[in-house]
C-alpha positions as CSV (number, residue, x, y, z in Angstrom):
1,M,11.1,7.7,14.7
2,A,9.6,9.2,17.9
3,N,6.3,8.8,16.2
4,N,6.9,5.0,15.9
5,L,7.5,4.9,19.6
6,I,4.3,6.7,20.3
7,L,2.4,4.4,18.0
8,S,3.9,1.3,19.6
9,F,3.0,2.6,23.0
10,R,-0.6,3.3,21.9
11,A,-0.9,-0.3,20.6
12,V,0.3,-1.9,23.8
13,A,-1.1,0.5,26.4
14,P,-4.6,-1.0,26.3
15,V,-3.2,-4.4,27.0
16,F,-1.8,-3.2,30.3
17,L,-4.9,-1.3,31.2
18,L,-7.0,-4.5,30.8
19,I,-4.5,-6.5,32.9
20,L,-4.7,-3.8,35.6
21,L,-8.5,-4.0,35.4
22,G,-8.3,-7.8,36.0
23,M,-6.0,-7.2,39.0
24,A,-8.5,-4.7,40.4
25,F,-11.4,-7.1,39.9
26,K,-9.5,-9.8,41.8
27,R,-8.3,-7.5,44.6
28,T,-11.8,-6.1,45.2
29,K,-13.5,-9.5,44.7
30,F,-15.8,-7.8,42.2
31,L,-16.3,-11.2,40.4
32,P,-16.6,-14.6,42.0
33,E,-13.5,-16.9,42.0
34,N,-15.1,-19.5,39.7
35,F,-15.6,-16.8,37.0
36,Y,-11.9,-16.8,35.9
37,P,-11.6,-20.6,35.1
38,S,-14.8,-20.3,33.1
39,V,-13.4,-17.4,31.2
40,D,-10.2,-19.3,30.4
41,K,-12.2,-22.2,29.1
42,L,-14.4,-19.9,27.0
43,V,-11.3,-18.2,25.5
44,F,-9.3,-21.4,24.8
45,K,-12.2,-23.4,23.3
46,V,-14.4,-20.8,21.7
47,T,-13.5,-17.2,21.2
48,L,-9.7,-17.6,20.4
49,P,-10.3,-20.4,17.8
50,I,-12.9,-18.2,16.2
51,L,-10.5,-15.3,16.1
52,I,-7.8,-17.4,14.5
53,F,-10.3,-19.0,12.1
54,L,-11.5,-15.6,10.9
55,N,-8.0,-14.3,10.4
56,V,-7.1,-17.3,8.3
57,A,-10.3,-17.4,6.4
58,G,-10.2,-13.7,5.6
59,A,-6.7,-13.7,4.2
60,R,-6.3,-13.6,0.4
61,L,-3.4,-15.0,-1.6
62,S,-1.5,-12.5,-3.7
63,D,-1.0,-13.2,-7.4
64,D,2.7,-12.6,-7.5
65,G,3.4,-15.4,-5.0
66,S,5.7,-13.3,-2.9
67,Y,4.4,-14.9,0.2
68,L,5.8,-18.3,-0.8
69,K,9.5,-17.6,-0.1
70,I,8.6,-16.0,3.3
71,I,6.6,-19.2,4.2
72,A,9.5,-21.3,3.0
73,Y,11.8,-19.4,5.4
74,I,9.6,-19.0,8.5
75,I,8.4,-22.7,8.8
76,P,11.9,-24.2,9.3
77,A,12.9,-21.2,11.4
78,I,10.1,-21.8,13.8
79,I,10.9,-25.5,14.1
80,I,14.6,-25.0,14.5
81,L,14.2,-22.2,17.1
82,S,11.7,-24.3,19.1
83,V,14.1,-27.2,19.3
84,L,17.0,-25.0,20.3
85,N,14.8,-23.4,23.0
86,A,13.6,-26.7,24.3
87,L,17.1,-28.1,24.6
88,A,18.4,-25.0,26.2
89,W,15.7,-24.6,28.8
90,W,15.7,-28.3,29.6
91,L,19.5,-28.1,30.3
92,L,19.1,-24.9,32.3
93,L,16.0,-25.5,34.3
94,R,15.1,-29.2,34.5
95,D,11.6,-28.2,35.7
96,R,9.2,-29.6,33.2
97,A,6.4,-27.1,33.8
98,K,8.8,-24.2,33.6
99,C,10.4,-25.5,30.4
100,G,7.1,-25.8,28.6
101,A,6.1,-22.2,29.7
102,M,9.5,-20.9,28.5
103,V,9.5,-22.5,25.1
104,Q,5.9,-21.3,24.5
105,G,6.7,-17.8,25.8
106,V,9.6,-17.4,23.3
107,M,7.8,-19.1,20.4
108,H,4.2,-17.9,20.7
109,S,3.8,-14.6,18.9
110,N,0.9,-12.2,19.2
111,L,0.2,-12.0,15.5
112,A,-3.5,-11.5,15.2
113,I,-3.7,-8.6,17.6
114,L,-0.5,-6.7,18.1
115,G,1.3,-7.9,14.9
116,L,-1.3,-6.5,12.6
117,A,-1.8,-3.3,14.7
118,L,1.9,-2.4,14.8
119,L,2.6,-3.3,11.2
120,G,-0.3,-1.1,10.0
121,N,1.3,1.9,11.8
122,V,4.8,1.6,10.3
123,F,4.3,3.2,6.9
124,P,3.1,6.8,6.5
125,D,1.0,6.2,3.4
126,A,-2.1,4.1,3.4
127,S,-1.4,2.2,0.2
128,T,2.0,0.8,1.5
129,S,0.5,0.0,4.9
130,A,-2.4,-1.9,3.2
131,A,0.1,-3.9,1.1
132,A,2.2,-4.8,4.1
133,V,-0.9,-5.9,6.1
134,S,-2.1,-7.9,3.1
135,L,1.2,-9.8,2.8
136,F,1.3,-10.3,6.6
137,S,-2.3,-11.6,6.6
138,V,-1.5,-14.2,3.9
139,V,1.7,-15.5,5.7
140,M,0.2,-15.3,9.2
141,P,-2.0,-18.5,8.9
142,F,1.0,-20.7,8.1
143,H,2.9,-19.2,11.0
144,I,0.0,-19.7,13.3
145,I,-0.4,-23.4,12.4
146,V,3.3,-24.2,12.8
147,Q,3.8,-22.2,15.9
148,N,0.8,-23.6,17.6
149,T,1.8,-27.1,16.6
150,V,5.3,-26.7,18.1
151,V,3.8,-25.1,21.2
152,V,1.5,-28.0,21.8
153,V,4.3,-30.5,21.1
154,W,6.6,-29.0,23.7
155,L,3.9,-28.3,26.3
156,S,3.0,-32.0,25.9
157,V,6.5,-33.2,26.1
158,F,7.2,-31.1,29.2
159,S,3.9,-31.8,30.8
160,P,4.3,-32.9,34.5
161,K,2.1,-35.9,33.5
162,Q,5.0,-37.2,31.4
163,E,7.1,-37.8,34.5
164,S,5.4,-41.1,35.0
165,A,5.5,-42.1,31.4
166,K,8.0,-44.9,31.0
167,K,7.7,-45.6,27.3
168,G,8.6,-43.1,24.6
169,G,5.6,-44.4,22.6
170,A,3.2,-43.2,25.3
171,V,4.7,-39.7,25.1
172,F,4.5,-39.7,21.3
173,L,0.9,-40.8,21.3
174,R,0.0,-38.1,23.9
175,V,1.7,-35.4,21.8
176,L,-0.2,-36.5,18.7
177,K,-3.5,-36.5,20.7
178,D,-2.8,-33.0,22.0
179,I,-2.1,-31.7,18.5
180,A,-5.2,-33.4,17.0
181,K,-7.6,-31.9,19.6
182,N,-6.0,-28.5,20.0
183,P,-8.7,-25.9,19.2
184,L,-6.3,-23.4,17.8
185,I,-4.7,-25.8,15.3
186,I,-8.1,-27.0,14.3
187,A,-9.3,-23.4,13.7
188,A,-6.3,-22.5,11.6
189,L,-6.6,-25.6,9.4
190,A,-10.4,-25.1,9.1
191,G,-9.8,-21.6,7.8
192,L,-7.4,-22.6,5.0
193,P,-10.1,-23.7,2.5
194,F,-11.9,-20.4,3.0
195,M,-8.7,-18.5,2.3
196,I,-7.7,-20.6,-0.7
197,F,-11.1,-20.5,-2.4
198,E,-11.9,-17.0,-1.2
199,V,-15.2,-18.0,0.5
200,S,-17.1,-15.2,2.2
201,F,-19.6,-15.6,5.0
202,P,-23.2,-14.2,5.0
203,P,-23.3,-10.9,6.9
204,V,-25.2,-12.3,9.8
205,I,-22.7,-15.2,10.3
206,D,-19.8,-12.9,9.8
207,K,-21.0,-10.3,12.3
208,T,-21.8,-13.0,14.9
209,L,-18.4,-14.6,14.6
210,N,-16.7,-11.2,14.8
211,Y,-18.6,-10.5,18.0
212,L,-17.4,-13.7,19.6
213,A,-13.8,-13.1,18.3
214,G,-13.8,-9.6,19.8
215,L,-14.3,-11.1,23.3
216,T,-10.9,-12.9,23.1
217,T,-8.4,-10.2,24.0
218,P,-10.3,-8.4,26.8
219,L,-11.4,-11.6,28.5
220,A,-7.9,-13.2,28.3
221,L,-6.2,-10.1,29.6
222,I,-8.7,-9.6,32.5
223,S,-8.1,-13.2,33.5
224,L,-4.4,-12.8,33.2
225,G,-4.5,-9.8,35.5
226,A,-6.7,-11.6,38.0
227,G,-4.3,-14.5,38.1
228,F,-1.2,-12.4,38.5
229,S,0.5,-11.8,41.9
230,F,3.8,-10.2,42.7
231,A,4.4,-13.1,45.1
232,S,4.5,-15.5,42.2
233,L,7.5,-13.6,40.8
234,K,9.7,-15.1,43.5
235,G,12.1,-17.5,41.9
236,K,10.7,-16.9,38.4
237,L,11.6,-13.3,37.6
238,G,14.9,-14.3,36.0
239,C,13.1,-16.8,33.7
240,A,10.4,-14.3,32.8
241,L,13.0,-11.6,32.0
242,S,15.1,-14.0,29.9
243,G,12.0,-15.3,28.0
244,A,10.8,-11.7,27.3
245,L,14.2,-10.6,26.1
246,L,14.6,-13.6,23.9
247,K,11.1,-13.1,22.5
248,T,11.3,-9.4,21.6
249,A,15.0,-8.8,21.0
250,I,17.5,-11.7,20.6
251,Q,15.4,-14.1,18.6
252,P,13.9,-11.6,16.1
253,A,17.4,-10.0,15.6
254,A,18.8,-13.5,14.6
255,V,15.9,-14.2,12.3
256,I,16.1,-10.8,10.6
257,F,19.9,-11.0,10.2
258,I,19.7,-14.5,8.6
259,G,16.7,-13.3,6.5
260,Y,18.8,-10.4,5.2
261,L,21.7,-12.7,4.3
262,L,19.1,-14.8,2.3
263,G,18.1,-11.8,0.3
264,F,14.9,-10.5,2.0
265,R,14.6,-6.7,1.9
266,G,12.0,-4.0,2.5
267,M,8.5,-5.0,3.2
268,E,9.3,-8.7,3.2
269,L,11.9,-8.2,5.9
270,L,9.5,-6.1,7.9
271,V,6.8,-8.8,7.7
272,I,9.3,-11.4,9.0
273,F,10.3,-9.1,11.9
274,F,6.7,-8.7,13.0
275,L,6.1,-12.4,12.7
276,F,8.9,-13.1,15.2
277,G,9.3,-9.8,17.1
278,T,5.8,-9.2,18.4
279,P,5.2,-9.9,22.2
280,T,4.2,-13.3,23.5
281,A,0.5,-14.1,22.6
282,V,-2.0,-13.4,25.4
283,A,-3.4,-16.9,24.6
284,S,-0.2,-18.5,25.9
285,Y,-1.4,-17.8,29.5
286,V,-4.7,-19.6,28.8
287,I,-3.0,-22.4,26.9
288,A,-0.5,-23.0,29.6
289,K,-3.3,-23.1,32.2
290,N,-5.3,-25.6,30.2
291,M,-2.3,-27.8,29.5
292,K,-1.1,-27.9,33.2
293,S,2.1,-25.9,32.5
294,D,3.5,-23.1,34.7
295,Y,0.8,-20.5,33.8
296,E,2.1,-17.9,36.3
297,L,5.4,-17.9,34.4
298,A,3.6,-17.8,31.1
299,G,1.6,-14.7,32.2
300,Q,4.7,-12.9,33.4
301,I,6.4,-13.4,30.1
302,V,3.3,-12.0,28.3
303,M,3.4,-8.9,30.5
304,L,7.1,-8.3,30.3
305,S,7.4,-9.0,26.5
306,T,4.5,-6.6,25.8
307,L,6.2,-3.9,27.9
308,F,9.6,-4.5,26.2
309,C,7.9,-4.4,22.8
310,I,7.4,-0.6,23.1
311,V,11.2,-0.2,23.0
312,T,12.3,-3.1,20.8
313,V,10.0,-2.3,18.0
314,F,11.2,1.3,18.0
315,V,14.9,0.3,18.1
316,A,14.4,-2.4,15.4
317,L,12.7,-0.1,13.0
318,Y,15.2,2.7,13.6
319,L,18.2,0.3,13.0
320,M,16.7,-1.3,9.9
321,R,15.9,2.1,8.4
322,T,19.4,3.5,9.3
323,V,21.2,0.6,7.6
324,G,18.9,0.7,4.6
325,W,17.2,-2.7,5.0
326,I,13.8,-1.1,4.9
327,V,12.7,2.3,3.6
């Protein structure tokens, strides 16, 4: 199991190195101030949607239909958890911008980057790892669509702009508008036909899209590091710690336990764990910034949940193997 800890550390260490690089760029004024807002716009509207589109379009449905029962479990789980989170944070905080950032921080999983990387390192043999990654890749698009929809809904509901909205209908229309124009949801939906009909891209198109998608993580992390300041932790550290613990420990533990009671075992249970137990998506910082939420808090949750993940993934795998839930 020590090897799992090392593998987890190797998967998340580059994330922190890029964040530190962004902090160094900011401190030394290596890049102009207007560079970072431009990067956030590029990531949110271009490179991240392309990354999601490629992940969805490249997935292939398995013949045995094993993914269907996982999808049937995770979709209501995401919705129920998001509602519980929204109610809890609204009662505890009352700050609209903080509430939106907290709900997103707890619900927005880093599937396309860390989820796949960590899952691929769990099994010692290549064939089992490939099967697990294949199952994860098929289920992931549905998780992405639902999680991004609920994230947009709650960020819209808790948007400071809604303070002046006197009619519920105005809020509802704004939420629908935000969902309809969200680049991430559009990208995931656009990728579904390519997945279902197993459409492949010409090599030139495929390579170009992959080049653009590859920009997402480094650009988002450098921008996150540049926007981070220790002064911003004042008054928010408790929220950030709570969100990170919920994201990486409490919430996945609940989902895994209920999943076990419903009959999930082995690889299926492991896929469910990595759907809910991965750190907060790096994109949540950019999304919060674009949707006028508390992006500083969102960035802190990303950093802390990524750090906690080194331990929580190790502990979760150890416990599930010890009790015989996975082999």
